[in-house]
VMD Tcl script that draws the C-alpha trace (Angstrom):
set ca {
  {19.59 170.80 -63.28}
  {16.61 168.73 -61.81}
  {15.16 169.17 -58.31}
  {16.96 166.07 -57.10}
  {20.27 167.52 -58.08}
  {19.66 170.83 -56.46}
  {18.53 169.27 -53.49}
  {21.72 167.23 -53.38}
  {23.80 170.35 -54.28}
  {22.34 172.25 -51.44}
  {22.01 169.91 -48.55}
  {24.39 167.03 -49.30}
  {23.73 163.54 -49.06}
  {19.97 162.67 -48.63}
  {18.35 160.41 -46.19}
  {16.87 157.09 -47.36}
  {13.37 158.39 -47.11}
  {14.29 161.45 -49.49}
  {16.14 159.17 -51.91}
  {13.13 156.81 -52.07}
  {10.97 159.72 -52.81}
  {13.18 160.81 -55.78}
  {13.29 157.11 -56.96}
  {9.52 156.66 -56.94}
  {9.03 159.91 -58.83}
  {11.63 158.69 -61.37}
  {9.72 155.33 -61.71}
  {6.38 157.23 -62.10}
  {7.69 159.14 -65.06}
  {9.17 155.77 -66.45}
  {5.98 154.12 -66.09}
  {4.00 156.74 -67.71}
  {6.33 156.81 -70.80}
  {6.05 153.13 -71.27}
  {2.14 152.76 -70.95}
  {2.45 151.14 -67.28}
  {-0.65 152.35 -65.45}
  {-0.23 150.16 -62.38}
  {2.38 148.32 -60.76}
  {1.81 145.62 -58.04}
  {4.77 144.20 -56.09}
  {4.61 141.36 -53.38}
  {7.04 138.96 -51.94}
  {6.84 136.68 -54.67}
  {5.84 138.45 -57.81}
  {5.58 142.09 -59.68}
  {3.08 142.77 -62.33}
  {2.34 145.72 -64.51}
  {-1.11 146.55 -65.90}
  {-0.49 148.06 -69.20}
  {-2.75 150.70 -71.18}
  {-4.59 148.70 -73.77}
  {-2.56 147.86 -76.88}
  {0.70 148.50 -75.23}
  {1.31 144.90 -74.60}
  {3.59 142.94 -77.08}
  {5.02 139.37 -77.46}
  {7.77 139.11 -74.82}
  {11.09 137.15 -75.72}
  {11.90 137.01 -72.13}
  {11.30 133.57 -70.28}
  {11.22 135.57 -67.01}
  {7.89 137.39 -67.96}
  {4.65 136.15 -68.28}
  {1.87 137.89 -70.18}
  {-2.00 137.64 -68.85}
  {-4.12 140.02 -71.07}
  {-2.71 143.72 -70.27}
  {-0.59 142.49 -67.41}
  {2.92 141.53 -67.34}
  {4.18 139.46 -64.67}
  {7.48 138.48 -63.25}
  {7.56 135.60 -60.68}
  {10.34 135.25 -58.27}
  {11.33 135.68 -54.86}
  {14.21 138.07 -53.88}
  {15.68 139.71 -50.80}
  {16.31 142.77 -52.54}
  {14.20 146.04 -51.47}
  {10.94 146.40 -53.29}
  {11.90 149.68 -54.93}
  {15.04 147.94 -56.45}
  {13.04 144.73 -57.71}
  {10.52 147.07 -59.23}
  {12.93 149.10 -61.10}
  {14.65 146.00 -62.37}
  {11.06 144.46 -63.58}
  {10.53 147.70 -65.44}
  {14.19 147.57 -67.07}
  {13.71 143.80 -67.74}
  {10.04 144.67 -69.67}
  {11.54 147.66 -71.43}
  {14.45 145.54 -72.64}
  {12.25 142.60 -73.51}
  {9.85 144.86 -75.27}
  {12.64 146.36 -77.45}
  {14.10 142.53 -78.52}
  {10.07 141.64 -79.19}
  {10.46 143.22 -82.76}
  {13.79 141.22 -83.41}
  {12.00 138.08 -82.16}
  {9.05 138.71 -84.10}
  {11.01 139.09 -87.32}
  {13.26 136.14 -86.60}
  {10.07 134.03 -86.02}
  {8.63 134.74 -89.54}
}
mol new
graphics top color blue
foreach p $ca { graphics top sphere $p radius 0.5 }
foreach p [lrange $ca 0 end-1] q [lrange $ca 1 end] { graphics top cylinder $p $q radius 0.2 }
display resetview
């Protein structure tokens, strides 16, 4: 059982601040696993700076590559944390498909 589950078990429903704390902790772990060393989120875009050598060709038209940065441009009314989580999922899924795209382009 992890800390979040234990906290929920002991205290019941968490306030939004505590839920956000655990969501950010999960996001930090995912970013570390994926080689993302920095995330920037603004009203019009989200960008991830990757460790050198971790960028791959993306098959997603929604993601732009600029050196060691992956950028997703698009305004949304969703909360920033939710947008960032979706961006990481989009990049992760695109990264998995990149190998397939590379083979199909050969």
